[in-house]
FIVOPA-18705 format. One record per residue: residue in one letter; x, y, z of N, C-alpha, C in turn. Coordinates in steps of 0.001 Angstrom, whole numbers, plus 500000, padded with zeros to 6 digits. Example, Ala and Ser with C-alpha at 12.3 -4.5 7.8 and 13.67 -1.06 7.14 Angstrom:
REM residues 2
A513190494310507800512300495500507800513200496700507800 S512850497750507080513670498940507140512900500030507870 
This chain:
REM residues 558
X175580637403111405175031637088110099176019636208109372 X175603635063108950176488634138108262176782634660106858 X178037634593106466178431635058105145178388633898104161 X177723634123103046177626633100102015178419633507100793 X179088632542100170179560632759098815178314632758097947 X178203633730097025176977633928096273176501632639095602 X177432631901094994177067630676094287176444629678095240 X177003629565096458176466628614097436175062628987097865 X174806630273098063173484630697098506172421630300097486 X172731630471096216171751630192095169171401628707095117 X172280627850095629171999626407095597171538625858096939 X171396626704097951170985626223099274169472625978099307 X169036624818099802167587624569099881166919625187101109 X167684625405102192167104625938103433168140626818104117 X167756628063104419168677628993105085167918629732106190 X168525629777107374168003630583108473168941631779108621 X168403632979108472169192634205108584168972634818109961 X170062635100110668169991635777111959170758637084111816 X170083638195112022170739639476111743170319640546112750 X171249641440113013171014642576113901171009643852113070 X170887644976113741170899646284113095171917647153113821 X172606647999113081173549648915113701173341650314113147 X173868651316113871173776652703113392172346653141113164 X172098653711111998170766654214111666170019653211110792 X169933651963111266169236650940110503170129650243109503 X171440650267109730172392649667108790172674648214109173 X173118647413108178173544646044108503174844646071109271 X175103645067110119176387644999110838177549644850109859 X178744645152110342179935645108109489180112643748108817 X179869642658109581180127641333109018179041640878108043 X178063641748107786176984641421106852177056642256105576 X177941643248105547177859644253104483178118643697103091 X179075642770102949179318642176101628178102641417101135 X177521640622102042176318639881101679175167640828101344 X175046641907102106173966642891101888174079643505100494 X175318643858100112175524644433098777175161643428097690 X175541642169097921175231641131096930173720640927096791 X173028640796097895171614640428097839170754641542097245 X171273642792097266170517643911096705171031644363095331 X171831643504094687172234643819093311171014643838092404 X170921644865091598169733645044090752169651644015089638 X170794643409089271170768642463088149170458641031088577 X170128640816089846169737639461090268168350639138089725 X168186638018089035166866637653088494165863637394089611 X164585637662089363163555637445090398163337635977090743 X163987635071090009163866633636090325165154633092090951 X166059633994091370167377633564091863167285632562093005 X166332632736093895166251631896095099164970631067095126 X164473630715093947163171630033093909163230628625094504 X164437628078094670164569626747095258164775626786096763 X164801627987097342165231628134098736164057628405099680 X163970627618100747163109627950101888163954628743102873 X163338629728103495164136630559104401163298631039105580 X163994631498106601163373632177107740164353633237108225 X163837634366108692164668635490109126164375635793110593 X165427635799111389165331636163112803166085637473113011 X165380638502113464165988639800113726166236640013115207 X167384640564115528167736640918116906167800642433116972 X166801643043117578166700644500117557166350645094118897 X166072646385118862165780647162120066164762648224119671 X163568648121120236162481649006119810162654650436120277 X163702650729121061163957652120121437164610652889120292 X165071652176119267165673652821118106164626653038117021 X164823654109116257163819654496115264163583653396114238 X164646652766113759164507651733112729164620650358113376 X163551649963114041163523648710114800163585647522113847 X164630646720113976164816645514113158164691645791111662 X165202646949111246165097647369109848165747646350108910 X166914645830109291167636644896108426166841643614108242 X166294643065109324165523641819109227164293641996108334 X163580643109108510162375643350107713162721643493106236 X163766644266105952164140644518104558164691643250103900 X165485642473104644166018641228104100164886640252103781 X163910640147104673162773639245104450162058639611103149 X161806640907102952161120641346101720161971641041100485 X163288641268100583164156641054099430164233639586099051 X164288638692100037164329637255099745163062636806099042 X161929637382099438160668637074098736160722637573097292 X161277638775097096161392639329095743162234638433094834 X163212637737095422164108636885094634163599635455094516 X162349635236094924161726633941094719161800632992095878 X162431633412096996162508632543098155161143632310098784 X161012631168099457159752630816100117159937630920101631 X159182631816102261159325632040103703158598630960104489 X159323630302105369158678629307106232157778629975107257 X158161631181107694157431631908108734157592633401108487 X156731634233109064157011635675109064158316635938109817 X158969637048109498160214637392110181159967637543111677 X160884637002112483160816637147113943161558638415114333 X160908639275115104161498640549115487161782640545116989 X162952640044117358163352640037118769163603641452119257 X163180641722120489163252643085121031163944643079122384 X165104643726122451165844643828123714165066644596124770 X164122645441124354163376646259125304162261645484125997 X161871644339125457160832643540126115161338643091127470 X160449643035128450160905642696129806161532641307129879 X161163640423128957161780639101128913162874639020127853 X163214640162127267164257640184126260163785639621124924 X164704639415123989164324638913122666163699637526122700 X163980636762123773163405635409123860161882635422123856 X161272636519124285159805636584124304159234636359122911 X159913636876121888159466636653120506160104635404119909 X161336635113120307162078634028119669161542632651120073 X161148632463121337160699631145121808159558630573120966 X158427631286120850157338630711120051157710630584118575 X158516631514118077158927631466116673159779630224116413 X160714629929117323161560628744117162160740627458117213 X159748627433118089158878626245118180158203625990116836 X157658627048116244156992626899114942158003626567113843 X159210627156113942160224626912112917160624625442112896 X160860624854114079161268623455114114160186622538113556 X158954622871113823157856622073113249157910622104111727 X158125623299111164158195623448109706159404622702109142 X160564622900109771161803622312109251161757620789109325 X161307620244110464161270618792110612160218618165109712 X159180618942109359158211618451108388158811618317107008 X159679619267106655160331619243105334161543618324105315 X162270618279106431163519617513106505163509616653107769 X162832615528107762162789614669108960164177614164109330 X164376613922110626165648613385111096165799611963110567 X166954611632109939167159610264109431167034609236110552 X166470608065110253166247607049111310167530606620112010 X168655606653111281169900606168111884170656607253112645 X170059608445112731170737609552113420170047609808114756 X170777609621115838170194609810117162170065611278117534 X169097611582118359168899612934118869169563613039120242 X170361614072120426171011614273121726169925614533122768 X169857613726123802168776613895124786168932615176125583 X167826615699126121167887616907126960168798616658128163 X169531617683128549170393617577129718171794617097129423 X172054616726128182173407616290127806174070617437127054 X175183617943127560175818619078126883176530618654125604 X176565619559124647177383619342123467178858619391123871 X179737618794123090181162618902123431181594620365123464 X182535620683124321183039622052124397183761622406123095 X183786623702122781184429624147121543185951624018121646 X186479624212122863187932624154123070188256623227124233 X189483622764124266190002622094125464191142622945126016 X191233622978127346192309623704128023193323622679128523 X194494622690127930195548621765128353196450622506129342 X196322622154130612197083622848131648198545622404131634 X199421623364131866200857623114131845201359622851133263 X202346621964133411202845621659134768203545622830135431 X204068623769134625204726624941135210204563626127134275 X204745627318134824204592628547134042205692628634132987 X205377629197131818206413629360130793207476630355131250 X208679630189130729209775631077131130209577632487130588 X209044632588129367208758633893128778207321634265129111 X207090635532129462205740635973129825204931636187128552 X204112635200128212203379635238126941202363636372126892 X201793636724128062200768637775128056201347639122127672 X202497639464128274203100640757127960203529640814126499 X204077639698126003204469639653124597203248639822123702 X202164639148124085200944639208123277200364640615123266 X200309641269124429199743642609124505200594643603123728 X201922643465123827202788644376123093202727644065121611 X202835642768121271202720642328119894203828642879119011 X203800642432117786204707642996116785204057644213116171 X204838644980115420204255646132114740203184645643113780 X201933646103113945200855645613113098201046646077111659 X200558645272110684200736645637109281199905646846108875 X198825647110109568197963648238109228197594649010110469 X196553649837110368196126650589111544195610649653112636 X195571650114113892195088649264114986193676648741114715 X193410647539115206192127646878114970191765646062116204 X190624645402116145190198644561117264191204643435117500 X191778642893116408192753641814116549194095642345117072 X194405643593116750195678644171117165195448645615117606 X194881645821118818194622647192119280195923647923119604 X195815649233119686196961650060120085196905650271121592 X198025650055122260198097650283123713198382651766123934 X197321652536124111197446653992124180197734654440125610 X198804655182125813199048655746127143197945656748127515 X197397656586128714196424657560129220197186658769129748 X196801659956129269197495661182129652196805661838130844 X195490662007130754194728662609131853193419661864132047 X192921661903133265191640661300133631190991662261134622 X190192663185134087189705664322134882188189664288135029 X187710664392136265186268664522136486185822665921136058 X184742665979135247184284667268134732182911667658135268 X182320666849136124181120667254136848181543667703138247 X180760668585138819181102669099140145180980667984141193 X181691668104142316181608667076143356180190666866143876 X179342667905143798177977667787144307177031667134143309 X177499666910142077176622666326141061176501664829141284 X175328664282140967175063662869141245175891661937140360 X176345662429139220177029661550138273178492661954138090 X179338660945138058180758661133137814180996661011136305 X181369662118135666181664662116134233183114662511134051 X183829661759133217185262661964133047185607662404131627 X186543663331131528187203663643130267188540662920130309 X188707661958129417189907661127129408190653661357128097 X191960661553128224192785661838127053193872660781126905 X194051660320125648195078659329125329196103659938124371 X197331659468124504198394659826123565198437658750122485 X198205659137121231198186658149120144199364658352119190 X200429658970119693201636659177118887202153657843118345 X202386657790117047202952656598116429201990655440116268 X200710655666116526199736654571116482199253654244115076 X199337655238114175198731655059112857197244655314112860 X196689655711114009195256655997114092194929657309113388 X193839657295112653193332658501112018191827658499112171 X191252659655112450189811659713112638189298661101112285 X187999661149112021187319662403111703186177662587112680 X185594663776112685184443664045113552183337663041113248 X182759662483114303181708661489114152182197660066114301 X183523659857114276184064658509114451184033658106115924 X184191656807116155184138656287117528185413655503117822 X185760655460119103186885654648119556186329653469120332 X186923652309120126186500651107120837187560650709121845 X187086650365123040187967650027124151187494648713124758 X188425647784124944188065646536125616188511646628127067 X187566646596128003187927646773129421188407645486130066 X188742645590131329189176644444132119188285644288133351 X188222643075133860187478642817135090188274643278136306 X187539643611137377188188644000138624189013642841139185 X190148643163139790191008642128140366190262641318141428 X189410641986142235188660641265143281187670640272142669 X187078640635141515186153639724140839186903638536140246 X188099638781139743188908637691139193189234636690140299 X189631637188141469189956636310142589188732635516143040 X187583636206143116186364635541143572185932634462142576 X186031634756141294185661633793140260186531632551140359 X187840632739140481188747631596140568188469630769141821 X188133631466142900187862630755144146186607629888144030 X185523630419143478184271629676143441184323628542142420 X185187628672141402185316627590140421186497626662140721 X187222626963141788188334626099142164189488626160141180 X189768627343140630190835627512139651192038628196140289 X193222627846139820194447628509140249194735629634139256 X194638630901139682194816632001138725196205632043138100 X197203631439138764198568631491138254198931630292137387 X197973629395137160198259628236136317198121628620134847 X198980628044134014198973628324132577198364627158131808 X197838627474130640197248626452129772197450626858128319 X197309625876127450197194626167126023195778625814125594 X195282626550124624193903626393124153193923625614122849 X193149624533122794193115623689121597191676623548121113 X191391623900119850190031623702119327189754622215119096 X188538621798119353188175620395119148187990620071117664 X187516621057116904187241620838115489188331621488114647 X188746620847113564189759621460112692189202622726112029 X190080623701111871189665624936111204189042625966112119 X188827625636113392188260626600114341189400627417114943 X189407628737114739190520629537115265190363629789116765 X191474629910117431191456630320118840191238631823118914 X190646632322119993190428633773120120191746634537120021 X191767635544119164193006636297118949193398637117120178 X192445637376121078192757638191122254193551637416123306 X193620636079123164194298635267124182195675634839123695 X196694635008124543198034634532124177198095633012124294 X199118632429123726199368631001123864200818630818124300 X201089630234125478200114629825126502199552631027127249 X198514630756128037197778631821128728197568631425130183 X197599632390131067197310632102132477195803632211132716 X195335631491133733193924631587134113193587633026134503 X194511633707135177194272635092135586194041635987134364 X194865635803133340194711636621132131193385636294131434 X193025635020131372191757634615130758190578635305131429 X190564635297132764189428635866133501189499637394133502 X190682637956133606190817639418133652190454640067132328 X190945639501131221190890640180129934189864639613128964 X189311638432129251188480637795128209187073637424128667 X186928636752129798185606636272130218184804637402130846 X183599637621130358182777638735130853181973638285132073 X182655638157133189182011637669134414181115638726135043 X181218639983134580180381641058135126179129641293134288 X178915640489133246177726640665132407176526639957133021 X175339640371132594174108639695133014173931638474132114 X173896637272132678173870636076131827172551635917131079 X172644635332129906171457635027129113170949633640129460 X169830633308128892169202632033129199170094630851128826 X170851630960127741171716629860127316172741629518128398 X173147630510129187174070630284130296173455629303131292 X172183629520131632171511628642132602171280627255132014 X171017627175130700170813625875130053172073625024130145 X173222625620129795174472624860129836174880624558131271 X174685625527132164175041625314133564174236624160134159 X172964624063133777172127622953134260172684621616133763 X173135621573132508173709620332131967174969619913132714 X175718620874133217176996620587133866176862620367135368 X175661620593135911175494620559137370175359619128137894 X176162618759138916176004617448139558175084617505140773 X174595618706141121173847618894142363172355618938142041 X171594618026142618170197617844142216169351619102142411 X169421619717143596168575620884143868168975622071142988 X170292622297142845170743623406142004170388623157140546 X170560621913140088170223621599138695168730621801138434 X167911621447139396166462621624139243166095623099139079 X166743623954139868166467625396139768166985625957138450 X168161625500138017168733625974136755167860625552135571 X167327624340135617166425623879134561165150624713134526 X164695625086135698163498625929135778163761627288135131 X164922627871135395165276629167134806165445629078133289 X165893627930132801166172627819131366164965627362130548 X163887626950131209162693626513130488161864627717130042 X161149627595128915160311628718128450159317629198129504 X158740628267130260157748628656131261158371629293132503 X159701629268132594160359629866133757160957631234133482 X160599631843132352161258633078131961160898634273132844 X159681634320133349159324635433134238160098635339135549 X160254634120136047161024633947137282162500634270137039 X163024633860135868164404634184135527164594635688135427 X163620636359134842163713637818134713163770638474136094 X162930638004137014162910638573138368164205638290139117 X164780637105138893166003636727139598167230637409138996 X167271637480137663168520637853136999168462639215136312 X167516639409135404167522640608134564167105641863135306 X166039641769136093165554642980136776166598643535137735 X167212642718138592168248643278139488169628643367138843 X169761642928137567171035642969136849172097642132137562 X171714640914137921172641639991138585173687639514137574 X174927639433137982176011639124137050176300637626136988 X177072637227135984177536635846135853178214635395137136 X179108636229137668179834635866138877178886635675140055 X177909636555140200176964636442141318176097635192141185 X175707634832139963174927633610139758175765632394140145 X177008632371139726177871631236140079178044631117141593 X178117632259142265178215632224143732176923631711144362 X175788631949143693174504631444144198174345629942143983 X175133629371143065175065627935142766176466627341142959 X176960627329144205178381626989144444178737625549144089 X177824624595144319178147623201144015178295623011142509 X177449623684141759177531623603140296178778624311139795 X179029625519140325180183626295139868181483625529140113 X181584624899141258182800624161141586183025622941140718 X181967622508140009182081621305139173182182621630137683 X182176622905137314182244623270135892183614622881135341 X183668622024134320184963621685133714185572622917133059 X186873623085133208187541624252132638187350624332131125 X187196623176130468187010623168129015185766623944128591 X184799624077129483183532624726129121183498626220129441 X184579626762129970184543628177130367184211629096129199 X184805628827128038184586629712126895183225629500126247 X182598628338126483181236628118126000180216628744126947 X180542628725128237179599629168129258179540630687129380 X180696631334129296180779632768129601181194633521128344 X180442634540127952180778635264126719182056636081126885 X182697636405125774183885637266125861183503638698126192 X184412639420126792184204640844127059184112641574125730 X183028642282125533182843643010124279183442644404124399 X184046644889123327184558646267123369183423647258123501 X183685648365124169182703649439124319183081650583123392 X182077651176122762182319652271121816182034653607122485 X182910654570122252182736655934122753182916656907121595 X182038657902121537182220658954120544183521659695120834 X184313659904119807185549660671119976185179662138120155 X185707662764121205185300664119121588186353665161121249 X187263664829120331188303665788119962188637665609118495 X189239666649117919189670666604116519191193666594116471 X191733665817115541193179665797115360193701667152114907 X192843667957114274193260669288113844193484670213115038 X192721669991116107192863670814117314193815670190118321 X193847668853118378194687668136119348195472667052118616 X196550667421117913197350666420117192197910665368118155 X197879664124117713198415662997118489197675662770119802 X196453663272119903195651663057121099194262662553120700 X193654661779121591192284661303121410191581661461122749 X190440662163122762189710662423123996188312661806123938 X187846661337125081186487660811125200185837661373126462 X184518661421126443183732661849127601182993660620128121 X183273660221129353182773658953129891181914659209131126 X180649658830131053179773658854132226179935657530132968 X180397657584134199180639656366134973179290655789135409 X179021654573134947177723653948135211177726653328136607 X176794653769137429176654653223138784175215653439139227 X174534652370139598173147652501140037172812651370141002 X171731651530141701171355650574142751170141649775142289 X170177648469142549168989647628142401168680647061143785 X167833646062143842167520645487145157168672644660145715 X169689644416144881170875643737145382171698644702146226 X172396644168147208173154645007148137174268645764147426 X174981645057146552176116645661145849175621646544144704 X176055647810144626175638648661143496176087648063142167 X175283648296141130175647647854139783176608648879139175 X177628648392138509178627649283137912178866648894136459 X179006649900135610179389649634134231180824649143134188 X181069648041133496182398647446133503183448648402132940 X183188648928131744184218649737131080184366651109131738 X183248651773132015183343653123132587183987653096133967 X183647652087134770184249651984136105185736651661136016 X186087650781135072187499650444134895188296651665134454 X187781652409133482188483653606133022188619654633134148 X187541654822134917187571655803136002188593655425137072 X188866654123137228189793653671138269191256653878137886 X191521654145136613192901654276136149193417655676136446 X194589655751137009195161657047137401196565657191136823 X196696657904135702198026658052135108198990658849135988 X198477659539137010199344660274137925200143659363138830 X199730658101138964200433657150139835201416656266139080 X201480656428137782202362655597136978201774655378135603 X202537654818134679202064654632133306200822653751133242 X199868654174132446198631653434132228198422653306130725 X198179652084130249197926651858128830196570651194128642 X195847651640127628194502651135127354194442650652125906 X194031649386125675193938648887124290192741649511123579 X192978650096122415191895650764121692192148650753120191 X191082650974119451191146651148118010189958652014117594 X189935652433116342188948653411115879188153652832114711 X186889653206114629186090652848113454185191654022113084 X184705654067111842183790655146111460182504655086112290 X181990656238112655180727656307113369179566656479112393 X178398656753112920177215656915112064176965658372111703 X177810659298112175177645660717111860178727661151110877 X178317661763109783179257662351108826178850663795108583 X179832664665108492179565666100108421179911666645107037 X179155667651106568179394668191105224180745668895105142 X181381668763103978182697669374103796182601670764103173 X181452671096102591181308672415101975181373673496103046 X182116674580102813182370675562103879181147676359104304 X180147676490103442179027677367103772177770676600104174 X177864675276104401176692674493104817176571674526106338 X175479675084106881175330675130108345175037673744108926 X175365673564110179175016672332110883174328672694112197 X173228671995112461172503672121113730172799670858114520 X173386671002115690173785669846116503173021669884117823 X172329668793118124171559668680119361172186667567120189 X172850667946121292173579666968122094173413667194123574 X172322666723124165172185666847125621173114665887126359 X173595666311127522174453665455128340175715665055127599 X176125663786127779177335663302127110177123663138125608 X175900663324125133175642663311123697176349664432122962 X176866665403123703177563666524123068178971666135122619 X179469664985123044180861664605122769181223664643121278 X180456663977120379180870664009118971180797665405118368 X179960666277118951179821667625118398180986668531118803 X181637668193119915182867668929120244183923668643119180 X184046667370118782184991667030117714184606667736116420 X183304667767116116182844668395114876183116669901114880 X182824670555115996183042672004116078184530672317115957 X185370671563116670186816671789116576187298671628115137 X186816670600114474187245670324113105186771671400112144 X185506671787112278184941672782111369185573674167111593 X185819674515112844186451675810113130187863675835112556 X188598674724112709189958674657112176189970674801110657 X188881674384109999188801674474108541188128675756108062 X187765676603109008187123677855108640185667677711108239 X185034676593108645183614676384108318182746677074109358 X181864677928108891180973678674109788179592678029109817 X178697678668110527177334678128110608177243676932111531 X177850677041112719177821675961113710176826676324114810 X175726675583114885174652675861115850174527674652116778 X174772674882118068174777673795119045173688674005120084 X172843672973120239171842672927121313172354671943122354 X172670672466123545173191671617124613172265671679125818 X172009670527126414171161670478127600171806669686128716 X171624670140129947172085669410131127171201669811132302 X171521669389133491170672669708134640170963671096135210 X172251671356135462172633672593136142173814673235135434 X173770674546135292174858675267134638176186675057135373 X176143675014136708177394674970137471177800673560137884 X177092672518137386177425671160137807177794670227136651 X177096670337135527177357669393134437177302670056133062 X177786671292132998177864672029131735179244671738131139 X179334670666130341180611670221129804181176671250128825 X182468671569129016183216672467128125182586673868128031 X182034674350129137181368675660129133182307676761128626 X183499676859129203184394677953128825184816677841127359 X184980676622126891185373676417125490184271676894124539 X183016676531124846181899676969123995181770678495124000 X181883679090125188181690680541125297182796681300124558 X184019680763124599185118681407123877184898681317122363 X184426680171121882184136680021120456182984680929120036 X182010681087120943180884681976120635181372683423120576 X182279683791121482182814685153121487183566685459120190 X184221684434119637184974684614118393184090684546117152 X182797684270117336181897684185116196181957682865115458 X182534681825116096182662680512115455181501679569115782 X180679679943116756179647679038117251178461679846117760 X177249679311117518176036679847118145175510678781119100 X175450679123120382175127678147121428173767678429122037 X172967677367122171171679677444122863171680676394123975 X171326676794125183171402675886126328170036675665126949 X169893674508127569168688674168128321169127673525129632 X168950674233130741169308673713132062168016673265132742 X167781671980132742166448671455133056166024671677134497 X166957671785135451166575671840136864166679673246137463 X166936674248136652167164675579137213165902676427137296 X164772675851136985163488676542137117162435675493137460 X161289675953137853160248675032138313159827674082137198 X159643674617135987159267673775134858160535673313134152 X160656671996133965161853671456133331161925671885131861 X163107672323131469163335672783130104164394671897129467 X164047671327128311164958670429127600165272670989126215 X166182670313125516166612670803124201165447670886123223 X164478669987123320163345670041122392162511671314122585 X162483671831123821161771673090124060162501674251123389 X163825674225123447164600675279122785164415675228121266 X164329674022120716164098673898119278162776674533118874 X161739674296119673160426674900119378160496676423119496 X161159676900120567161257678356120765161992679031119609 X162968678325119058163777678895117979163338678350116626 X162062678026116534161502677454115313161815678245114050 X161645679585114060161940680352112840163379680165112358 X164343680148113301165738679960112921165964678548112384 X165398677544113062165580676150112643165027675945111238 X163844676492110975163226676354109648164050677088108587 X164515678274108913165351679042107984166608678257107612 X167266677674108624168506676945108372168262675688107534 X167213674942107865166972673675107178166379673870105780 X165382674746105686164641674840104424165283675787103419 X165907676844103891166432677848102963167949677819102829 X168633677331103848170095677347103795170709675948103706 X169853674921103591170349673561103368171138672973104510 X170785673348105740171541672868106901171381671363107091 X172364670776107769172301669395108224171946669405109712 X171154668408110124170685668332111510171237667053112138 X171824667193113314172439666056114004171892665938115421 X171753664681115846171214664394117171172037663275117795 X172472663456119035173215662406119733172836662415121207 X172731661226121792172402661139123209171638659873123535 X171037659861124697170310658696125193169094658399124332 X168888657107124036167816656709123115166456656591123791 X166386656784125093165162656448125812163939657230125331 X163934658558125470162777659334125044163142660567124250 X164390661005124414164820662259123812164713662281122288 X165166661234121556165075661299120098163653661495119594 X162687660801120198161293660963119780160799662374120094 X161209662925121241160788664281121612161374665316120655 X162618665128120246163248666060119307162582665962117938 X162298664743117483161612664584116193160240665234116220 X159550665084117339158224665709117474158342667232117454 X159379667763118110159590669212118101159873669705116683 X160658668944115925160978669334114551159734669347113672 X158932668302113742157722668265112905156778669402113289 X156753669760114566155944670906115002156466672197114375 X157805672349114330158405673530113693158049673569112211 X158098672415111554157780672369110122156339672800109863 X155461672441110793154053672822110625153847674308110891 X154428674790111991154180676178112391154926677182111521 X156171676877111179156979677839110423156912677594108918 X156720676347108526156673676030107101155281675896106555 X154292675930107445152913675812106991152558674433106454 X153287673406106877153026672059106380151944671376107212 X151213670472106586150247669647107322151013668608108128 X150320667906109018150969666868109819151666665818108969 X150966665203107996151617664204107141152771664785106328 X152600666020105825153672666635105033154907666924105903 X154673667310107151155800667562108058156561666267108335 X155814665158108519156464663862108735157252663440107494 X156697663699106315157393663360105069158639664225104886 X158553665485105315159704666389105215160861665856106064 X160532665416107283161553664855108171162137663576107578 X161266662733107014161739661485106405162652661779105217 X162330662819104468163170663184103328164545663664103796 X164583664440104888165870664853105454166708663630105850 X166064662621106404166772661406106802167318660669105581 X166496660553104523166949659862103314168130660576102670 X168134661900102745169201662691102139170430662802103057 X170366662118104219171440662179105223171628663589105779 X170568664414105691170619665733106304170018665710107706 X169504664581108116169127664335109512169833663046109917 X170765663145110846171520661979111294171479661908112812 X171470660687113312171423660530114767172359659419115208 X172841659553116424173643658514117069173149658438118503 X172400657402118794171806657276120131172178655930120731 X172103655857122046172449654619122736171496654419123898 X171285653153124228170354652810125304171013653014126660 
């Protein structure tokens, strides 16, 4: 989301807003100042009467508040007198063709509107199709490696002025990396603990830790080989335009190995823009023809079958187009391949219970498609491969507030529903609340088998024995009919209604966004009807009111 100085926005004749949604329908961090400004109550209804606008939302329909920010922003701009060129575009990551399915036709209509209002000046040429824009950076290769190791200096850095951040993460020593599912279980889940002594990190229950992973050494070697790069060669990065900052994650000078290992996301599934630029850079007629086909609107179904459905990676695509890959100018690497994005994990421990420690629960992502090589999650696989028993291991990380906040009043009960690894933030919450003497902790946990993936079983049972926790479990595979957490909620309807309606409890939900959140919401509305005597619409309104009051909070992921 582009940030505007308020005065500039009011004088802009045409603005295209591109915005995503985070958390429970919240604006992204880099939009929050603008969001506060645009919703100021003292803005006159004619504030933007001179402005034409269009809103493009990037969302995911598996979340309850699908493209909430885009919809709300569109309405607010109309309230302030803006003139919408088009209805808001609601891109959906869940569509089989991705957000482009909605964006392509919307962009076609948008350009027609914009060019009608603002024709291209006669003396300004249009860049023809197939000609790439200049690269954002140039890589100036050095004749020899620097005497001082810039990467190690950069990673260690100076003492940061504030707490660790994305620009200056803390290199946390990994203390333990323990598998917590049984060897016979299909999924490898790890409890990983970091030592954060002296880091300045502080967190509360519900917060998340962000970790930027690295690419596998074998992938780095393969990438350099197919692009004809020397991994041990050093370069300095120079922006082509004044005022454009270099990525803070890269040292200056930097080795090609460090660039590919720590920055370029060669294990990601490439987007259509990757194929568009690759086609522009290709000197090989047959490969360029195929790349153009993949990047054209009419080729999106074929691109989906080739790339998205089997989850083919950037590196694998480059290997499939070797003549093109070998001709890619190094200057275009940062334009062609996105940076490795940090991965967020719910913090699974409390500083009150584990001072100077931070724990996470990591499900190692591994699955098979029609491709021979199994698909692996970059961050989870990288973390699982680290073994602090063989020598010191450091992981760059920092902390940010999560979407779950817990009541501080000692007598307010909390109902926590966390199937699978969704239970992680609730372990932190229970530890924190028990340490503070807060009672009324009710946990609904679900997994497949009691003896295979019941995370922290002994810990929960000990807390229950001490009267600090009430635990309800659902082991879905231990009987003929599958039993999930939503079934337990229905069975315990009288207790759930008593806690929510009479004792002012807060309700929390964390886990996979696929179907579970909708099933839990349906179970709750059923409880409201059966135990509270509410009609269907009244039960839905009751749930919505809990959400507005922040007494129903969720943290889900795809």
